[in-house]
N, CA, C and O atoms as a Tinker XYZ file with bonds, in Angstrom:
   276  protein
     1  N    -13.660000   22.640000   91.071000    73     2
     2  CA   -12.463000   21.850000   90.844000    64     1     3
     3  C    -12.650000   21.097000   89.519000    63     2     4     5
     4  O    -13.702000   20.506000   89.275000    81     3
     5  N    -11.614000   21.127000   88.667000    73     3     6
     6  CA   -11.692000   20.444000   87.371000    64     5     7
     7  C    -11.513000   18.939000   87.545000    63     6     8     9
     8  O    -11.069000   18.473000   88.594000    81     7
     9  N    -11.859000   18.196000   86.518000    73     7    10
    10  CA   -11.713000   16.735000   86.547000    64     9    11
    11  C    -10.256000   16.349000   86.770000    63    10    12    13
    12  O     -9.973000   15.415000   87.521000    81    11
    13  N     -9.331000   17.053000   86.129000    73    11    14
    14  CA    -7.904000   16.756000   86.299000    64    13    15
    15  C     -7.471000   17.040000   87.735000    63    14    16    17
    16  O     -6.730000   16.253000   88.324000    81    15
    17  N     -7.927000   18.157000   88.303000    73    15    18
    18  CA    -7.590000   18.477000   89.688000    64    17    19
    19  C     -8.114000   17.412000   90.644000    63    18    20    21
    20  O     -7.445000   17.058000   91.614000    81    19
    21  N     -9.310000   16.904000   90.367000    73    19    22
    22  CA    -9.861000   15.838000   91.208000    64    21    23
    23  C     -8.969000   14.607000   91.165000    63    22    24    25
    24  O     -8.701000   13.993000   92.197000    81    23
    25  N     -8.513000   14.249000   89.978000    73    23    26
    26  CA    -7.635000   13.078000   89.858000    64    25    27
    27  C     -6.296000   13.322000   90.544000    63    26    28    29
    28  O     -5.765000   12.424000   91.196000    81    27
    29  N     -5.747000   14.518000   90.405000    73    27    30
    30  CA    -4.468000   14.842000   91.042000    64    29    31
    31  C     -4.578000   14.840000   92.560000    63    30    32    33
    32  O     -3.589000   14.593000   93.249000    81    31
    33  N     -5.771000   15.112000   93.093000    73    31    34
    34  CA    -5.925000   15.227000   94.544000    64    33    35
    35  C     -5.922000   13.879000   95.262000    63    34    36    37
    36  O     -5.842000   13.855000   96.490000    81    35
    37  N     -6.005000   12.773000   94.557000    73    35    38
    38  CA    -5.960000   11.447000   95.185000    64    37    39
    39  C     -4.578000   11.251000   95.785000    63    38    40    41
    40  O     -3.571000   11.395000   95.091000    81    39
    41  N     -4.526000   10.925000   97.063000    73    39    42
    42  CA    -3.240000   10.855000   97.752000    64    41    43
    43  C     -2.586000    9.482000   97.591000    63    42    44    45
    44  O     -2.736000    8.592000   98.428000    81    43
    45  N     -1.875000    9.351000   96.511000    73    43    46
    46  CA    -1.048000    8.184000   96.237000    64    45    47
    47  C      0.018000    8.614000   95.237000    63    46    48    49
    48  O     -0.116000    9.650000   94.587000    81    47
    49  N      1.067000    7.824000   95.117000    73    47    50
    50  CA     2.121000    8.155000   94.162000    64    49    51
    51  C      1.540000    8.132000   92.748000    63    50    52    53
    52  O      0.804000    7.215000   92.384000    81    51
    53  N      1.876000    9.146000   91.962000    73    51    54
    54  CA     1.339000    9.220000   90.607000    64    53    55
    55  C      2.312000    9.926000   89.683000    63    54    56    57
    56  O      3.246000   10.596000   90.122000    81    55
    57  N      2.071000    9.760000   88.402000    73    55    58
    58  CA     2.834000   10.414000   87.350000    64    57    59
    59  C      1.831000   11.078000   86.411000    63    58    60    61
    60  O      0.753000   10.540000   86.163000    81    59
    61  N      2.189000   12.234000   85.900000    73    59    62
    62  CA     1.370000   12.914000   84.910000    64    61    63
    63  C      2.135000   12.872000   83.596000    63    62    64    65
    64  O      3.311000   13.231000   83.544000    81    63
    65  N      1.465000   12.432000   82.537000    73    63    66
    66  CA     2.090000   12.332000   81.221000    64    65    67
    67  C      1.481000   13.405000   80.327000    63    66    68    69
    68  O      0.264000   13.483000   80.156000    81    67
    69  N      2.364000   14.234000   79.759000    73    67    70
    70  CA     1.942000   15.276000   78.829000    64    69    71
    71  C      2.535000   14.953000   77.471000    63    70    72    73
    72  O      3.737000   14.718000   77.348000    81    71
    73  N      1.695000   14.942000   76.465000    73    71    74
    74  CA     2.130000   14.653000   75.103000    64    73    75
    75  C      1.835000   15.869000   74.237000    63    74    76    77
    76  O      0.705000   16.356000   74.201000    81    75
    77  N      2.852000   16.354000   73.543000    73    75    78
    78  CA     2.697000   17.515000   72.662000    64    77    79
    79  C      3.243000   17.143000   71.291000    63    78    80    81
    80  O      4.360000   16.640000   71.169000    81    79
    81  N      2.445000   17.394000   70.269000    73    79    82
    82  CA     2.877000   17.140000   68.892000    64    81    83
    83  C      3.064000   18.486000   68.196000    63    82    84    85
    84  O      2.157000   19.317000   68.168000    81    83
    85  N      4.241000   18.681000   67.643000    73    83    86
    86  CA     4.591000   19.941000   66.994000    64    85    87
    87  C      4.592000   19.778000   65.480000    63    86    88    89
    88  O      5.081000   18.777000   64.955000    81    87
    89  N      4.048000   20.760000   64.787000    73    87    90
    90  CA     4.208000   20.865000   63.338000    64    89    91
    91  C      5.479000   21.666000   63.109000    63    90    92    93
    92  O      5.567000   22.828000   63.504000    81    91
    93  N      6.453000   21.050000   62.477000    73    91    94
    94  CA     7.753000   21.692000   62.263000    64    93    95
    95  C      8.037000   21.768000   60.759000    63    94    96    97
    96  O      8.589000   20.830000   60.184000    81    95
    97  N      7.664000   22.876000   60.128000    73    95    98
    98  CA     7.833000   22.995000   58.681000    64    97    99
    99  C      9.290000   23.165000   58.239000    63    98   100   101
   100  O      9.585000   23.146000   57.044000    81    99
   101  N     10.199000   23.333000   59.209000    73    99   102
   102  CA    11.608000   23.525000   58.847000    64   101   103
   103  C     12.509000   22.816000   59.856000    63   102   104   105
   104  O     12.094000   22.487000   60.967000    81   103
   105  N     13.735000   22.595000   59.440000    73   103   106
   106  CA    14.734000   21.986000   60.330000    64   105   107
   107  C     14.975000   22.881000   61.545000    63   106   108   109
   108  O     15.236000   22.383000   62.640000    81   107
   109  N     14.890000   24.179000   61.360000    73   107   110
   110  CA    15.098000   25.113000   62.463000    64   109   111
   111  C     14.060000   24.908000   63.568000    63   110   112   113
   112  O     14.393000   24.978000   64.751000    81   111
   113  N     12.802000   24.654000   63.187000    73   111   114
   114  CA    11.759000   24.406000   64.187000    64   113   115
   115  C     12.001000   23.083000   64.905000    63   114   116   117
   116  O     11.800000   22.994000   66.116000    81   115
   117  N     12.431000   22.050000   64.170000    73   115   118
   118  CA    12.776000   20.782000   64.816000    64   117   119
   119  C     13.910000   20.995000   65.811000    63   118   120   121
   120  O     13.878000   20.465000   66.921000    81   119
   121  N     14.900000   21.766000   65.412000    73   119   122
   122  CA    16.032000   22.063000   66.296000    64   121   123
   123  C     15.585000   22.826000   67.537000    63   122   124   125
   124  O     16.096000   22.593000   68.632000    81   123
   125  N     14.630000   23.739000   67.364000    73   123   126
   126  CA    14.117000   24.509000   68.505000    64   125   127
   127  C     13.451000   23.585000   69.521000    63   126   128   129
   128  O     13.656000   23.738000   70.725000    81   127
   129  N     12.661000   22.637000   69.048000    73   127   130
   130  CA    12.013000   21.684000   69.951000    64   129   131
   131  C     13.076000   20.828000   70.635000    63   130   132   133
   132  O     13.020000   20.626000   71.848000    81   131
   133  N     14.041000   20.325000   69.872000    73   131   134
   134  CA    15.108000   19.487000   70.442000    64   133   135
   135  C     15.908000   20.261000   71.483000    63   134   136   137
   136  O     16.210000   19.728000   72.550000    81   135
   137  N     16.253000   21.509000   71.186000    73   135   138
   138  CA    17.012000   22.335000   72.134000    64   137   139
   139  C     16.215000   22.571000   73.419000    63   138   140   141
   140  O     16.787000   22.597000   74.509000    81   139
   141  N     14.912000   22.742000   73.294000    73   139   142
   142  CA    14.063000   22.927000   74.467000    64   141   143
   143  C     14.051000   21.671000   75.328000    63   142   144   145
   144  O     14.127000   21.756000   76.553000    81   143
   145  N     13.954000   20.499000   74.689000    73   143   146
   146  CA    14.005000   19.234000   75.428000    64   145   147
   147  C     15.337000   19.113000   76.158000    63   146   148   149
   148  O     15.367000   18.717000   77.323000    81   147
   149  N     16.435000   19.447000   75.494000    73   147   150
   150  CA    17.743000   19.404000   76.151000    64   149   151
   151  C     17.802000   20.360000   77.337000    63   150   152   153
   152  O     18.381000   20.028000   78.371000    81   151
   153  N     17.211000   21.538000   77.198000    73   151   154
   154  CA    17.178000   22.500000   78.299000    64   153   155
   155  C     16.392000   21.979000   79.487000    63   154   156   157
   156  O     16.783000   22.189000   80.635000    81   155
   157  N     15.281000   21.297000   79.215000    73   155   158
   158  CA    14.502000   20.703000   80.297000    64   157   159
   159  C     15.345000   19.670000   81.034000    63   158   160   161
   160  O     15.340000   19.629000   82.264000    81   159
   161  N     16.063000   18.841000   80.297000    73   159   162
   162  CA    16.917000   17.833000   80.928000    64   161   163
   163  C     18.030000   18.480000   81.749000    63   162   164   165
   164  O     18.418000   17.957000   82.794000    81   163
   165  N     18.528000   19.587000   81.290000    73   163   166
   166  CA    19.615000   20.273000   81.979000    64   165   167
   167  C     19.132000   21.010000   83.227000    63   166   168   169
   168  O     19.812000   20.998000   84.253000    81   167
   169  N     17.969000   21.649000   83.148000    73   167   170
   170  CA    17.539000   22.540000   84.223000    64   169   171
   171  C     16.404000   21.998000   85.085000    63   170   172   173
   172  O     16.160000   22.535000   86.165000    81   171
   173  N     15.704000   20.961000   84.650000    73   171   174
   174  CA    14.539000   20.468000   85.382000    64   173   175
   175  C     14.538000   18.950000   85.531000    63   174   176   177
   176  O     13.477000   18.341000   85.666000    81   175
   177  N     15.698000   18.346000   85.508000    73   175   178
   178  CA    15.783000   16.887000   85.534000    64   177   179
   179  C     15.105000   16.289000   86.769000    63   178   180   181
   180  O     14.534000   15.202000   86.688000    81   179
   181  N     15.160000   16.971000   87.892000    73   179   182
   182  CA    14.563000   16.442000   89.123000    64   181   183
   183  C     13.032000   16.403000   89.059000    63   182   184   185
   184  O     12.403000   15.700000   89.851000    81   183
   185  N     12.429000   17.141000   88.136000    73   183   186
   186  CA    10.970000   17.167000   88.002000    64   185   187
   187  C     10.451000   16.111000   87.018000    63   186   188   189
   188  O      9.253000   15.829000   86.987000    81   187
   189  N     11.344000   15.532000   86.221000    73   187   190
   190  CA    10.943000   14.678000   85.107000    64   189   191
   191  C     11.318000   13.231000   85.392000    63   190   192   193
   192  O     12.467000   12.936000   85.720000    81   191
   193  N     10.341000   12.321000   85.266000    73   191   194
   194  CA    10.624000   10.891000   85.384000    64   193   195
   195  C     11.098000   10.337000   84.042000    63   194   196   197
   196  O     11.944000    9.444000   83.989000    81   195
   197  N     10.534000   10.887000   82.946000    73   195   198
   198  CA    10.877000   10.404000   81.604000    64   197   199
   199  C     10.503000   11.479000   80.599000    63   198   200   201
   200  O      9.498000   12.172000   80.756000    81   199
   201  N     11.326000   11.608000   79.562000    73   199   202
   202  CA    11.009000   12.513000   78.464000    64   201   203
   203  C     11.430000   11.833000   77.168000    63   202   204   205
   204  O     12.528000   11.284000   77.075000    81   203
   205  N     10.555000   11.873000   76.172000    73   203   206
   206  CA    10.892000   11.293000   74.874000    64   205   207
   207  C     10.720000   12.344000   73.787000    63   206   208   209
   208  O      9.878000   13.236000   73.881000    81   207
   209  N     11.532000   12.214000   72.768000    73   207   210
   210  CA    11.510000   13.098000   71.599000    64   209   211
   211  C     11.479000   12.184000   70.387000    63   210   212   213
   212  O     12.435000   11.450000   70.136000    81   211
   213  N     10.385000   12.224000   69.635000    73   211   214
   214  CA    10.247000   11.342000   68.473000    64   213   215
   215  C      9.972000   12.147000   67.223000    63   214   216   217
   216  O      9.100000   13.015000   67.204000    81   215
   217  N     10.731000   11.846000   66.172000    73   215   218
   218  CA    10.414000   12.388000   64.855000    64   217   219
   219  C      9.334000   11.492000   64.273000    63   218   220   221
   220  O      9.575000   10.317000   63.995000    81   219
   221  N      8.172000   12.035000   64.095000    73   219   222
   222  CA     7.051000   11.274000   63.565000    64   221   223
   223  C      7.095000   11.363000   62.039000    63   222   224   225
   224  O      8.171000   11.299000   61.444000    81   223
   225  N      5.966000   11.506000   61.425000    73   223   226
   226  CA     5.922000   11.683000   59.984000    64   225   227
   227  C      6.640000   12.976000   59.617000    63   226   228   229
   228  O      7.043000   13.747000   60.488000    81   227
   229  N      6.790000   13.196000   58.345000    73   227   230
   230  CA     7.481000   14.394000   57.888000    64   229   231
   231  C      6.875000   15.648000   58.517000    63   230   232   233
   232  O      5.658000   15.830000   58.510000    81   231
   233  N      7.728000   16.499000   59.052000    73   231   234
   234  CA     7.354000   17.782000   59.655000    64   233   235
   235  C      6.607000   17.664000   60.980000    63   234   236   237
   236  O      5.972000   18.628000   61.408000    81   235
   237  N      6.664000   16.515000   61.636000    73   235   238
   238  CA     6.010000   16.350000   62.940000    64   237   239
   239  C      7.033000   15.850000   63.959000    63   238   240   241
   240  O      7.827000   14.950000   63.686000    81   239
   241  N      6.986000   16.459000   65.132000    73   239   242
   242  CA     7.807000   16.021000   66.264000    64   241   243
   243  C      6.869000   15.820000   67.449000    63   242   244   245
   244  O      6.023000   16.668000   67.730000    81   243
   245  N      7.023000   14.699000   68.139000    73   243   246
   246  CA     6.203000   14.415000   69.311000    64   245   247
   247  C      7.116000   14.350000   70.534000    63   246   248   249
   248  O      8.120000   13.639000   70.546000    81   247
   249  N      6.741000   15.108000   71.557000    73   247   250
   250  CA     7.468000   15.105000   72.821000    64   249   251
   251  C      6.506000   14.631000   73.887000    63   250   252   253
   252  O      5.375000   15.109000   73.974000    81   251
   253  N      6.960000   13.683000   74.703000    73   251   254
   254  CA     6.141000   13.178000   75.796000    64   253   255
   255  C      6.947000   13.287000   77.090000    63   254   256   257
   256  O      8.073000   12.797000   77.182000    81   255
   257  N      6.353000   13.932000   78.074000    73   255   258
   258  CA     7.027000   14.158000   79.357000    64   257   259
   259  C      6.215000   13.472000   80.458000    63   258   260   261
   260  O      5.006000   13.674000   80.565000    81   259
   261  N      6.884000   12.668000   81.267000    73   259   262
   262  CA     6.264000   12.047000   82.434000    64   261   263
   263  C      6.842000   12.728000   83.659000    63   262   264   265
   264  O      8.050000   12.694000   83.892000    81   263
   265  N      5.954000   13.357000   84.451000    73   263   266
   266  CA     6.367000   14.075000   85.647000    64   265   267
   267  C      5.952000   13.288000   86.889000    63   266   268   269
   268  O      4.890000   12.665000   86.915000    81   267
   269  N      6.799000   13.324000   87.914000    73   267   270
   270  CA     6.450000   12.767000   89.206000    64   269   271
   271  C      5.619000   13.793000   89.971000    63   270   272   273
   272  O      5.939000   14.982000   89.971000    81   271
   273  N      4.559000   13.336000   90.618000    73   271   274
   274  CA     3.765000   14.222000   91.497000    64   273   275
   275  C      3.783000   13.688000   92.901000    63   274   276
   276  O      3.178000   14.280000   93.795000    81   275
């Protein structure tokens, strides 16, 4: 069992936060990430406690998803 699995196995209410930083060399790539976030909100809203989309420095997009477990 991995360290993450051990932590997930504790029986109490919890949230898992996933942070992904994308290198987006073009507006099209930024749009692709944004469209994916919108799709998650449309099709998986019941799985997500919180989702953020941040334009970081030039050519970087950070998405953070908090899931209920």
